[in-house]
C-alpha angles and dihedrals in degrees: 000000000000119000110183125193103254101182145341136224136201118211115201141163084232106040093164092053092048092048092050092048094054093039090054096040100045105015091243115170112243122195136162093200098126139098094262097044097230124142105270114202127209108192097190139251113348094012130099129238129261143173141224120221136176110268120239113269113283096013131117128236113284142163128236128194120214114215121205116237133171095229118027095189093051092046092050090051092050092046092052090049086056093051104272122141122222114236099168114018120223106300132184110227124215091255092056098258118129121218143169133187123218140171117231120228090274092051099256109143123224139164135235119209142182115190116224114270125232 
């Protein structure tokens, strides 16, 4: 079973500053034109998209990868059997995607995602 990384996100106490830094450094396109109002990042030809969000209170800046799976609920169940902890349970997003956020047994957070079909 293949499970590609579909997108990434940076969480930061200063999401606007982070977005401006990478926009200026790499020329990435930054928009907030989406249903959730986060900073959506287009990295250019050959790259894959990402986003920049406000970090939870008291946390540092960190990066999460979102891995594509066919069934988010089933993958969450399997991950928890293997020792993962659910941070955000499977959630349908306004655009039709489904995602969840977990922490692996060492505490590294990651996301699972299924893009909407059709």
